[in-house]
N, C-alpha and C positions, 0 to 999 in steps of 0.2 A: 345474522352472524352465525358462522359455523360453531357448533356446540363444542368442539375440541378446543377452539381458540378461547371461548368463554371459560371453559374449565381450566385451561392453562393459566389464564390471568387470575382467576379466582384462587387457584392453588398457590400462585406466587404471592398474592395478597395475604392469604392465610398464613403462609410461612413467615412473611415479613412482619405481620402483626404479632405473631408469637415471639419473634425475635425482639421487637421493640417493646413489647409489654412484659416479657418474662426474662429473656436472656440478658439483654443490655442493662436493665436496672440492676441485676445481680453483678454484672461486670463493673458497673459504676460504683456500687457499694464496696466491692473488693478493692478497687483502685483508690477510693477515698480513704480507706483504712490504711493505705500505705503512707499517707502523710501529705506533704507539700504538693498541692495540686498544680502549681505553676511549672514544676519540673517533673511531673509524673506522666511518663510516656504512656502507661496503661490507661490512665484517665483520659488523656488527650485523644488517644486512638479510639476509645470507647465512645467519647463524645462525637468524634468525626463520623464514626459508623452510625451512631444514632441519627445524626443530621442526614446522612446519605439515605438510610432506610426510610426516614420520614418523608424525604423528598420523593423517593421511588414509590412509596405508597400513594402519595398524592397523584403522581403521574399515572400509575396503574389504575387507580379508581376513576380518574378522568377518562382514560382510554376505554375502560369497560363501560362507562356511561355513554361515551360517544358511540361505541359500537352497538349498544342496545337501542340507539335511536335510528339505526339503519332500518328503513322501511322498504321491503321488497316491492311494494306497490309503486314506489317512486323510481324504480330502476326501469329505464326505457327498454322496450322490446325490440326496437329496430336499430339501435345504435350501441356502440361499444360502451360498456359500463362495468361495474363490479360483477365478477363472476363470468365474464365473457371470455371464451377461448377464441383467439384470433390468429389467423395466418397472414403474415406480412411479407411483402417483397422488400428486402433491404437493397435499395438502389446502389448504395456505395459498395456493397460487398457482392452484388449480383447473386443473392441467395434468398431463399425463403426461410423465415423464422416463425416459430409458433410460441405464443405466450398465452398465459391465462392471468387475468387481472384478479388479484386477491388482496386481502388485508395485509398490513405491514408485518404482522406476526407470522403470517403464512409464507411470505415471500422467500423464494429460493431460486435465484437466477439459473443455477445449474440444472434445475428441473423445469425451467420455463415458467416459473411462477413469479410474476412481477407485481409489485405493489401499485395500487391505484395512485399512490403519492410519489412514486418514482418519476424521474423525468419522462421516460417512455410512457408509463402509465397515464400520467397527466396529459401528455400530448395526444394519446389515443382516445381519451374520454370524449364521448359524444360523436365520434366519427362513425362513418358507415362504409360499406363495401364500395370500393372505387375511389375513395378519398386518398389524397396524398398528404402526408404530414411530415414536417421537418421538426426534429426534436433536438434540443440542445442537451447533450449528455456531457459528463465529465471528460470524455474523450473527444469532444467536438460535436458539431452538428451532424445528424444522421437523417437521411430521408427514407421514408417508408411509404409503401402503397398498401392499402388494406385490400387483401385478396378474398378472404372469407372470414366469417365469424359464426360462432355458436353462442347464443346468449344463455344466461342462467335459466331462462324459461324453456329453452330448447332442450336442456339437459334434464329437466324434471320429468 
């Protein structure tokens, strides 16, 4: 897992843990002091925020755990996988496109960084040079031919 992604997740976890353990309890105490909790907007909003932060913490910790399980030894050297930079021929648009398969947190389509979990990323996984793949995207089916690839091992 890229170190900057791990740091980004850990920083967000730390910030949310501070909020849920220190800031939100203070807000809830202040809101309770205002009286009737059934019609207390401050209390209701603080409880909703507390629920959201707790759910987001669970999600981030799960994602961090999943990413820590990525084993570079399991990434194939001769097929498209995480970290591969690939040049495709887009049959429908009669143009070449270049993508790099990255984690969800790193994805930025405008920079050619697509997630391994995106429709195109999933469709490309395990393919090799010369393969043709049809991918169902939100804009309809697109057909690509794999022209070249540089794996994560080639870039090391």
